[in-house]
NUDREN-34841 format. One record per residue (C-alpha): residue number from 1; y, x, z; chain; residue in three letters. Coordinates in Angstrom, 3 decimals, padded with zeros to 6 digits. Each point is the difference from the previous one (the first is absolute). Example, Ala and Ser with C-alpha at 12.3 -4.5 7.8 and 13.67 -1.06 7.14 Angstrom:
// NUDREN-34841
    nr         yy         xx         zz   kette   rest
     1   -004.500    012.300    007.800       A    ALA
     2    003.440    001.370   -000.660       A    SER
***
This chain:
// NUDREN-34841
    nr         yy         xx         zz   kette   rest
     1    002.393    153.138    152.668       A    UNK
     2   -002.319   -002.688    001.217       A    UNK
     3    001.224   -003.570   -000.215       A    UNK
     4    000.617   -001.747    003.316       A    UNK
     5   -001.603   -003.390    000.294       A    UNK
     6    002.270   -002.407    001.894       A    UNK
     7   -001.718   -002.005    002.717       A    UNK
     8    000.624   -003.568    001.133       A    UNK
     9   -001.698   -001.429    003.150       A    UNK
    10    000.084   -003.770   -000.283       A    UNK
    11   -000.519   -003.004    002.283       A    UNK
    12    001.492    001.493    003.178       A    UNK
    13    000.647   -002.295    002.960       A    UNK
    14    000.477    002.270    003.002       A    UNK
    15    002.481    002.679    001.107       A    UNK
    16   -002.778    002.457    000.826       A    UNK
    17   -001.421   -000.307   -003.504       A    UNK
    18    003.394    000.606   -001.599       A    UNK
    19    000.354    003.088    002.136       A    UNK
    20   -003.447    001.250   -000.975       A    UNK
    21    000.768   -000.502   -003.696       A    UNK
    22    003.268    001.828    000.265       A    UNK
    23   -001.555    002.886    001.948       A    UNK
    24   -002.750    000.328   -002.592       A    UNK
    25    002.543    000.352   -002.814       A    UNK
    26    000.038   -003.407   -001.737       A    UNK
    27    002.742   -000.451   -002.526       A    UNK
    28    000.176   -003.796    000.226       A    UNK
    29   -000.976   -002.720    002.471       A    UNK
    30   -001.015   -003.468   -001.181       A    UNK
    31    000.631   -003.268    001.801       A    UNK
    32   -001.787   -003.176   -001.211       A    UNK
    33    002.248   -003.061   -000.068       A    UNK
    34   -002.677   -002.330   -001.429       A    UNK
    35   -000.867   -002.519    002.702       A    UNK
    36   -003.618   -000.487   -001.034       A    UNK
    37   -000.763    003.671    000.435       A    UNK
    38   -001.684    001.175    003.238       A    UNK
    39    002.521    002.910   -000.097       A    UNK
    40    003.015   -002.295   -000.218       A    UNK
    41    003.106    000.761    002.053       A    UNK
    42    003.131   -002.202    000.137       A    UNK
    43    003.079    001.558   -001.537       A    UNK
    44    001.547    000.524    003.415       A    UNK
    45   -003.016    002.034    001.068       A    UNK
    46    000.029    001.977   -003.286       A    UNK
    47    003.639    000.792    000.526       A    UNK
    48   -000.625    001.225    003.526       A    UNK
    49   -002.828    002.267   -001.171       A    UNK
    50    002.028    001.222   -002.982       A    UNK
    51    002.734    001.156    002.385       A    UNK
    52   -002.497    002.556    001.314       A    UNK
    53   -000.189    001.792   -003.347       A    UNK
    54    001.767    003.331   -000.342       A    UNK
    55    002.059    000.946   -003.080       A    UNK
    56   -001.936    000.311   -003.267       A    UNK
    57   -002.911   -002.209    001.186       A    UNK
    58    000.276   -003.197   -002.021       A    UNK
    59   -000.762   -003.520    001.311       A    UNK
    60   -001.854   -002.171   -002.508       A    UNK
    61    000.024   -003.797    000.273       A    UNK
    62   -003.019   -001.788   -001.496       A    UNK
    63    000.468   -003.522   -001.354       A    UNK
    64   -002.355   -002.479   -001.651       A    UNK
    65    001.737   -002.697   -002.073       A    UNK
    66    002.991   -000.031    002.339       A    UNK
    67    003.156   -001.920   -001.027       A    UNK
    68    002.885    002.242   -000.960       A    UNK
    69    002.000   -001.190    002.957       A    UNK
    70   -002.726    001.204    002.356       A    UNK
    71   -000.120    003.387   -001.676       A    UNK
    72    003.807    000.356    000.202       A    UNK
    73   -000.019   -000.876    003.697       A    UNK
    74   -002.654    002.637    000.626       A    UNK
    75    002.003    002.609   -001.903       A    UNK
    76    002.980   -000.729    002.180       A    UNK
    77   -002.096    000.459    003.121       A    UNK
    78   -001.585    003.268   -001.151       A    UNK
    79    002.587    002.140   -001.729       A    UNK
    80   -001.307    002.545   -002.467       A    UNK
    81   -003.332   -001.705   -000.509       A    UNK
    82   -002.118    000.142   -003.130       A    UNK
    83   -001.535   -003.345   -000.973       A    UNK
    84   -003.649   -000.560   -000.900       A    UNK
    85   -000.898   -003.135   -001.997       A    UNK
    86   -003.685   -000.687    000.478       A    UNK
    87   -000.426   -003.532   -001.274       A    UNK
    88    000.452   -001.714   -003.357       A    UNK
    89    003.651    000.924   -000.500       A    UNK
    90    001.148    000.250   -003.617       A    UNK
    91    002.271    002.825   -001.214       A    UNK
    92    003.003   -002.348    000.177       A    UNK
    93   -000.919   -001.167    003.495       A    UNK
    94   -000.244    003.601    001.187       A    UNK
    95    003.419    000.746   -001.412       A    UNK
    96    001.475   -003.101    001.563       A    UNK
    97   -001.462    000.724    003.432       A    UNK
    98    001.091    003.646   -000.179       A    UNK
    99    003.541   -001.116   -000.951       A    UNK
   100   -000.257    001.379   -003.493       A    UNK
   101   -001.627    003.194    001.149       A    UNK
   102    002.517    000.743    002.752       A    UNK
   103   -003.004    000.486    002.244       A    UNK
   104   -002.757    002.220   -001.396       A    UNK
   105   -003.317   -001.784   -000.249       A    UNK
   106   -003.689    000.582   -000.539       A    UNK
   107   -002.096   -002.446   -001.981       A    UNK
   108   -003.641   -000.379    000.947       A    UNK
   109   -002.564   -000.095   -002.838       A    UNK
   110   -003.258   -001.622    001.097       A    UNK
   111   -002.807    001.871   -001.719       A    UNK
   112   -003.404   -001.784   -000.243       A    UNK
   113   -002.812    001.925    001.676       A    UNK
   114   -002.956    001.389   -001.906       A    UNK
   115   -000.245    000.057   -003.797       A    UNK
   116    002.548   -002.825   -000.323       A    UNK
   117    002.694    002.568    000.819       A    UNK
   118   -000.475    001.496   -003.424       A    UNK
   119    001.755   -003.032   -001.581       A    UNK
   120    003.143    000.233    002.132       A    UNK
   121    002.803    001.197   -002.230       A    UNK
   122    002.033    002.113    002.400       A    UNK
   123    002.162    001.368   -002.832       A    UNK
   124    001.211   -003.515   -000.889       A    UNK
   125    000.358   -000.886    003.708       A    UNK
   126    002.252    003.009    000.567       A    UNK
   127    002.101   -000.920   -003.047       A    UNK
   128    000.327   -003.622    001.193       A    UNK
   129    001.204    001.252    003.390       A    UNK
   130    001.998    002.941   -001.272       A    UNK
   131    002.795   -000.705    002.493       A    UNK
   132   -002.368    000.708    002.901       A    UNK
   133    000.392    003.328    001.748       A    UNK
   134   -003.791    000.301   -000.111       A    UNK
   135   -003.138   -002.001   -000.700       A    UNK
   136   -002.325   -000.283    003.019       A    UNK
   137   -003.670   -000.249   -000.866       A    UNK
   138   -002.043   -002.238    002.272       A    UNK
   139   -003.422   -001.633   -000.299       A    UNK
   140   -000.118   -003.625   -001.158       A    UNK
   141   -001.593   -002.059    002.751       A    UNK
   142    000.334   -003.496    001.397       A    UNK
   143    003.415   -000.132    001.579       A    UNK
   144    002.537    002.775   -000.440       A    UNK
   145   -001.322    003.389    000.953       A    UNK
   146   -000.989    001.502    003.329       A    UNK
   147   -003.695   -000.302   -000.705       A    UNK
   148   -000.920    003.682    000.261       A    UNK
   149   -001.775   -000.166   -003.381       A    UNK
   150    000.428    002.567   -002.745       A    UNK
   151    000.062   -000.398   -003.754       A    UNK
   152   -001.405    002.423   -002.568       A    UNK
   153    002.868    002.447   -000.459       A    UNK
   154   -001.695    001.763   -002.909       A    UNK
   155    000.255   -003.111   -002.233       A    UNK
   156    003.807   -000.141   -000.073       A    UNK
   157    001.874    000.972   -003.155       A    UNK
   158    000.515    003.787   -000.217       A    UNK
   159    003.726    000.053   -000.801       A    UNK
   160    002.273   -002.285    002.014       A    UNK
   161    003.735    000.805   -000.318       A    UNK
   162    000.801   -001.123    003.546       A    UNK
   163   -000.004    001.096    003.603       A    UNK
   164   -003.177   -001.312    001.640       A    UNK
   165   -000.972   -000.661    003.616       A    UNK
   166   -003.759   -000.051    000.580       A    UNK
   167   -001.177   -002.567    002.580       A    UNK
   168   -003.044   -002.095    000.737       A    UNK
   169   -002.718    001.283    002.310       A    UNK
   170    001.326    003.497    000.434       A    UNK
   171   -001.184    002.178    002.861       A    UNK
   172   -000.191    003.684    000.869       A    UNK
   173   -003.408    000.045   -001.646       A    UNK
   174    001.043   -001.151   -003.496       A    UNK
   175    003.745    000.617   -000.391       A    UNK
   176   -000.465    003.478   -001.563       A    UNK
   177   -002.187   -001.410   -002.764       A    UNK
   178    002.613   -002.658   -000.726       A    UNK
   179    002.785    002.599   -000.174       A    UNK
   180   -001.965    002.308   -002.275       A    UNK
   181   -000.972   -002.827   -002.403       A    UNK
   182    003.370   -001.748   -000.230       A    UNK
   183    002.653    002.702    000.262       A    UNK
   184   -000.523    001.183   -003.629       A    UNK
   185    000.302   -003.560   -001.261       A    UNK
   186    003.565   -000.804    001.107       A    UNK
   187    003.539    001.272    000.583       A    UNK
   188   -000.588    000.547    003.686       A    UNK
   189   -002.453   -001.223    002.646       A    UNK
   190    000.390   -001.188    003.606       A    UNK
   191   -002.628   -001.542    002.283       A    UNK
   192    000.090   -003.013    002.299       A    UNK
   193   -002.480   -000.606    002.827       A    UNK
   194   -000.411   -002.812    002.513       A    UNK
   195   -003.544   -000.967    001.039       A    UNK
   196   -001.257    003.545   -000.513       A    UNK
   197    001.999    001.209    003.040       A    UNK
   198   -000.644   -002.945    002.321       A    UNK
   199   -002.022   -000.155    003.175       A    UNK
   200   -003.631   -000.942   -000.532       A    UNK
   201   -001.359   -003.396    000.965       A    UNK
   202    000.970   -003.648   -000.545       A    UNK
   203    003.466   -001.154    000.954       A    UNK
   204    001.656    003.393   -000.558       A    UNK
   205    001.795   -000.649   -003.285       A    UNK
   206    003.469    001.362    000.417       A    UNK
   207   -000.978    002.316    002.854       A    UNK
   208   -000.016    003.569   -001.276       A    UNK
   209   -002.072    002.999    001.199       A    UNK
   210    002.104    003.154    000.358       A    UNK
   211   -003.047    002.197   -000.635       A    UNK
   212   -000.704   -001.824   -003.307       A    UNK
   213    003.636    000.242   -001.020       A    UNK
   214   -000.049    003.779    000.569       A    UNK
   215   -003.281    000.333   -001.861       A    UNK
   216    001.341   -001.979   -002.946       A    UNK
   217    003.204    002.059   -000.268       A    UNK
   218   -002.036    003.217    000.256       A    UNK
   219   -002.318   -001.140   -002.774       A    UNK
   220    003.007   -000.749   -002.264       A    UNK
   221    001.581    003.387    000.679       A    UNK
   222   -003.317    001.722   -000.684       A    UNK
   223   -000.284   -001.832   -003.309       A    UNK
   224    003.496    001.153   -000.902       A    UNK
   225   -001.001    003.603    000.427       A    UNK
   226   -003.312   -000.243   -001.858       A    UNK
***
């Protein structure tokens, strides 16, 4: 049987976009709680959008160097959420913020673009953050993600004993290549898209395009069957 690649659509800010992602078959919906992000939503807004999710579609709350008290408040507002730590959080800080692992969490690994990615020791990173539900792979850029840039997937270590989530510049055009290259290297693989399913043009970060969402999901499903 072919493996099913789980799909997260991240950076949603509108009810219509949540509905489009659900209709397309997304497994998880991400809400950015980092105030410096153009896709930021206050926790009250994230909670309202999360209430639209049907059973078995997981809300994911993205934090960047948030105090544990802020993370705990968000968890109370969005029951059943998975946490995503996307800043400089240490393993101990992740555990503290997730209340000792009470709330499952993803830890973002920021992979340098180009040949520099060869030196990133993902095996050690996964060991350091062994309490994480999965390691999310994003491209190292100024700031904390959301740039739409890819890293060189082929340079990562070939055997990573962890669940991975591929992110960073994904779109319907390149997600199949990422799946084919990374799935044999890890315990399981999911994908995470944000800018690759947004409306074109300046000022549209956080505004998703239903057509692009459907194209992305279709490309993932086609890769699963290949």
